[in-house]
C-alpha positions as CSV (number, residue, x, y, z in Angstrom):
1,M,48.7,-35.2,-128.8
2,I,48.8,-31.4,-129.1
3,E,45.3,-31.2,-127.6
4,K,46.4,-33.3,-124.6
5,I,49.3,-30.9,-124.0
6,R,47.0,-27.9,-124.3
7,S,44.6,-29.5,-121.7
8,I,47.5,-30.1,-119.3
9,I,48.6,-26.5,-119.7
10,R,45.0,-25.2,-119.2
11,F,44.7,-27.3,-116.0
12,G,48.0,-26.1,-114.7
13,I,47.1,-22.5,-115.3
14,A,43.7,-23.0,-113.6
15,F,45.4,-24.8,-110.7
16,L,47.9,-22.0,-110.3
17,V,45.1,-19.4,-110.3
18,V,43.1,-21.3,-107.7
19,T,46.2,-21.8,-105.6
20,V,47.0,-18.1,-105.7
21,V,43.5,-17.1,-104.8
22,L,43.5,-19.5,-101.8
23,V,46.8,-18.2,-100.6
24,L,45.5,-14.6,-100.8
25,L,42.3,-15.6,-99.0
26,M,44.3,-17.3,-96.2
27,D,46.7,-14.4,-96.0
28,Q,44.2,-11.5,-96.1
29,I,41.1,-12.9,-94.5
30,V,41.4,-16.3,-92.8
31,M,44.7,-15.8,-90.9
32,P,43.9,-12.3,-89.7
33,F,40.6,-13.5,-88.4
34,Y,42.2,-16.5,-86.7
35,V,44.9,-14.4,-85.2
36,S,42.4,-11.7,-84.0
37,Q,40.4,-14.4,-82.3
38,G,43.3,-15.3,-80.2
39,K,44.1,-11.7,-79.0
40,T,43.4,-10.9,-75.4
41,I,43.2,-7.6,-73.5
42,T,43.2,-6.7,-69.8
43,L,39.7,-5.9,-68.6
44,Q,39.4,-2.5,-67.1
45,D,37.3,-1.6,-64.0
46,V,33.9,-0.2,-64.9
47,R,32.4,-0.4,-61.4
48,N,31.0,2.7,-59.5
49,I,30.3,4.6,-62.8
50,S,27.1,5.0,-64.7
51,L,25.9,2.3,-67.0
52,S,26.3,4.6,-70.1
53,R,29.9,5.3,-69.2
54,A,30.6,1.6,-68.6
55,Q,29.1,0.7,-72.0
56,G,31.3,3.3,-73.6
57,K,34.5,2.1,-72.0
58,L,33.7,-1.5,-72.9
59,A,32.9,-0.6,-76.5
60,E,36.3,1.1,-76.8
61,M,37.8,-2.3,-75.7
62,E,35.6,-4.0,-78.3
63,L,33.7,-5.8,-75.5
64,D,29.9,-6.2,-75.1
65,A,28.1,-4.9,-72.0
66,V,25.3,-7.1,-70.8
67,V,23.1,-6.1,-67.8
68,L,22.7,-9.3,-65.8
69,D,20.8,-7.9,-62.8
70,S,19.6,-4.8,-61.0
71,V,19.5,-4.5,-57.2
72,S,18.4,-2.0,-54.7
73,A,21.2,0.4,-53.6
74,P,19.8,3.5,-51.7
75,D,23.2,5.2,-51.4
76,L,23.9,5.1,-55.2
77,P,22.3,6.9,-58.1
78,P,20.2,4.7,-60.4
79,Y,21.9,2.8,-63.1
80,T,25.3,2.7,-61.4
81,V,27.4,-0.3,-62.1
82,I,27.9,-2.3,-58.8
83,E,29.5,-5.5,-60.0
84,Q,31.1,-6.8,-63.2
85,Q,32.0,-10.3,-64.4
86,P,34.7,-11.1,-65.1
87,L,36.4,-9.0,-62.5
88,P,38.9,-6.2,-63.5
89,G,42.4,-7.3,-64.4
90,N,41.3,-10.5,-66.0
91,L,42.5,-11.3,-69.6
92,V,39.6,-11.5,-72.0
93,K,39.2,-11.9,-75.8
94,K,37.7,-9.0,-77.8
95,G,34.1,-9.5,-78.5
96,R,33.4,-11.1,-75.2
97,A,30.3,-10.3,-73.2
98,I,30.9,-8.5,-69.8
99,F,28.1,-9.1,-67.4
100,L,27.1,-6.1,-65.2
101,T,25.0,-5.7,-62.1
102,I,23.5,-2.2,-61.7
103,S,21.7,-0.2,-59.0
104,K,17.9,0.5,-59.0
105,G,18.4,3.6,-57.0
106,K,16.0,4.4,-54.1
107,E,12.8,2.4,-53.7
108,Y,9.8,4.1,-52.0
109,V,7.1,2.9,-49.7
110,Q,4.1,4.5,-48.0
111,M,4.6,5.5,-44.4
112,P,2.2,3.5,-42.3
113,N,0.0,4.8,-39.5
114,L,1.5,3.7,-36.2
115,I,-0.7,5.8,-33.9
116,G,-2.4,3.6,-31.3
117,K,-0.2,0.6,-31.9
118,A,2.1,-1.0,-29.4
119,Y,5.8,-0.5,-29.9
120,T,6.5,-4.1,-30.8
121,E,3.7,-4.2,-33.4
122,A,5.0,-1.0,-34.9
123,N,8.5,-2.4,-35.2
124,L,7.2,-5.4,-37.0
125,I,5.3,-3.2,-39.5
126,L,8.3,-1.0,-40.1
127,D,10.6,-4.1,-40.6
128,Q,8.4,-5.4,-43.3
129,L,8.7,-2.1,-45.2
130,N,12.4,-1.8,-44.6
131,L,12.0,1.2,-42.3
132,K,13.3,1.8,-38.8
133,V,12.9,3.8,-35.6
134,K,15.5,6.5,-35.1
135,T,14.5,7.8,-31.6
136,T,11.7,7.2,-29.1
137,E,10.3,9.7,-26.6
138,Y,7.7,9.3,-23.9
139,K,5.1,11.9,-23.3
140,Y,1.8,12.3,-21.5
141,D,-1.3,11.9,-23.7
142,F,-4.9,12.3,-22.7
143,D,-6.3,10.1,-25.6
144,K,-3.8,7.2,-25.8
145,P,-3.3,4.7,-23.0
146,S,0.2,4.1,-21.6
147,G,2.5,2.1,-23.8
148,V,1.0,2.8,-27.2
149,I,2.4,5.2,-29.9
150,C,0.8,8.6,-29.7
151,G,2.9,10.4,-32.3
152,Q,5.3,9.9,-35.3
153,S,7.7,12.3,-37.0
154,I,6.6,11.4,-40.5
155,S,2.9,11.6,-41.3
156,P,1.1,8.4,-42.4
157,G,0.6,8.1,-46.2
158,I,3.8,10.0,-47.2
159,A,6.1,8.3,-49.7
160,V,9.5,7.7,-48.1
161,A,12.6,5.8,-49.3
162,K,13.2,2.4,-48.0
163,H,15.7,2.3,-45.1
164,S,14.5,5.7,-43.9
165,S,14.1,6.3,-40.2
166,L,11.6,8.2,-38.1
167,S,11.0,9.2,-34.5
168,I,8.0,8.1,-32.5
169,W,6.4,9.2,-29.3
170,I,5.0,6.7,-26.8
171,S,2.2,7.6,-24.4
172,N,2.7,7.6,-20.7
173,G,-1.1,7.8,-20.4
174,P,-2.8,10.9,-19.0
175,P,-0.9,13.0,-16.5
176,V,-1.5,12.4,-12.8
177,K,-1.4,16.1,-12.1
178,I,-1.3,19.3,-14.2
179,Y,0.9,22.2,-13.2
180,Q,0.3,25.7,-14.4
181,V,3.3,28.0,-15.0
182,P,2.8,31.3,-13.1
183,D,3.2,34.8,-14.6
184,L,6.6,36.0,-13.3
185,F,7.3,39.0,-15.5
186,G,8.0,42.3,-13.7
187,I,8.1,41.0,-10.1
188,P,11.0,40.8,-7.7
189,L,13.1,37.6,-7.8
190,S,12.1,36.7,-4.2
191,E,8.4,36.9,-5.1
192,A,9.1,34.8,-8.3
193,R,10.7,32.1,-6.3
194,R,7.7,32.0,-4.0
195,R,5.2,31.7,-6.8
196,I,7.2,28.9,-8.6
197,R,7.2,26.9,-5.4
198,E,3.5,27.5,-4.7
199,A,2.8,26.2,-8.3
200,G,4.6,22.9,-7.4
201,L,7.5,23.6,-9.7
202,K,11.2,24.3,-9.3
203,V,13.4,27.4,-9.7
204,G,16.0,26.8,-12.4
205,Q,19.0,28.8,-13.5
206,I,19.1,32.5,-12.7
207,S,20.7,34.8,-15.4
208,Y,21.6,38.4,-14.6
209,V,21.1,41.1,-17.3
210,R,22.3,44.7,-17.0
211,N,19.3,47.0,-17.2
212,E,19.3,50.6,-15.9
213,E,15.6,51.2,-16.4
214,L,14.2,48.6,-14.0
215,T,14.7,48.0,-10.3
216,P,17.5,45.5,-9.7
217,M,16.5,41.8,-9.2
218,T,13.3,42.2,-11.3
219,V,12.3,39.3,-13.5
220,I,12.3,40.2,-17.2
221,N,12.0,36.8,-18.8
222,Q,11.1,33.2,-17.9
223,S,11.9,29.9,-19.8
224,H,8.3,28.7,-20.0
225,P,5.3,30.9,-21.1
226,R,3.0,32.1,-18.4
227,G,-0.2,30.2,-18.1
228,S,1.1,27.1,-20.0
229,E,0.3,23.7,-18.6
230,V,2.9,21.0,-17.9
231,Y,2.4,17.5,-16.8
232,E,5.5,17.0,-14.6
233,I,7.6,19.0,-12.2
234,I,9.9,21.2,-14.3
235,Q,12.5,23.9,-13.6
236,I,11.8,27.4,-14.7
237,D,14.8,29.5,-15.6
238,L,14.7,33.2,-15.0
239,E,16.4,36.3,-16.3
240,V,16.6,39.2,-13.8
241,T,18.0,42.7,-13.8
242,Q,21.4,43.2,-12.3
């Protein structure tokens, strides 16, 4: 009988110890874990900053940064956060993964050789490389027939960023007539006018400069160098003494 009582007492003590341990486990470990799992925070905006800064901010919020994708963004530095999911302002639980899309920065391509190609063909080539024409200009060219490209502002083979633009020159073909600019320095204005007309060109603007060493109305400067060849009728501006 006494042994039976002792067994009951030992069982009671053991049960009490186990109960106390379980209560302590629930109170100190299980319940805090369960409660923490239910905590939510307001997600901050980590867009338009570097990936390293975004990772730091998310780590402070006890969130994980996961790079989901990288896309071309020529106007942004490489590794800049462009998008985030979920969006800022959403309530999220600590420990959640936040998915980020970052920039690749500039991508480079090799400038093609457009010389001798038709304008439409050149545009197709540039479109494929994500390049574009900024300006076009027509000029006479002895080597290239009318309508094809005879010059480009960026030399072929140079590495350029995608979405860059360039200027091109389109040939008008060889000039029908070549005009030579006469030497007008040191002659009277009336004589300069005559020589310009004889050369098949036009008199442009006349600027008067005070000069006490030379005879009045003497040409002291001209807008185009003497002896230079031009392929169209141009105006020649003059500076003469007052």
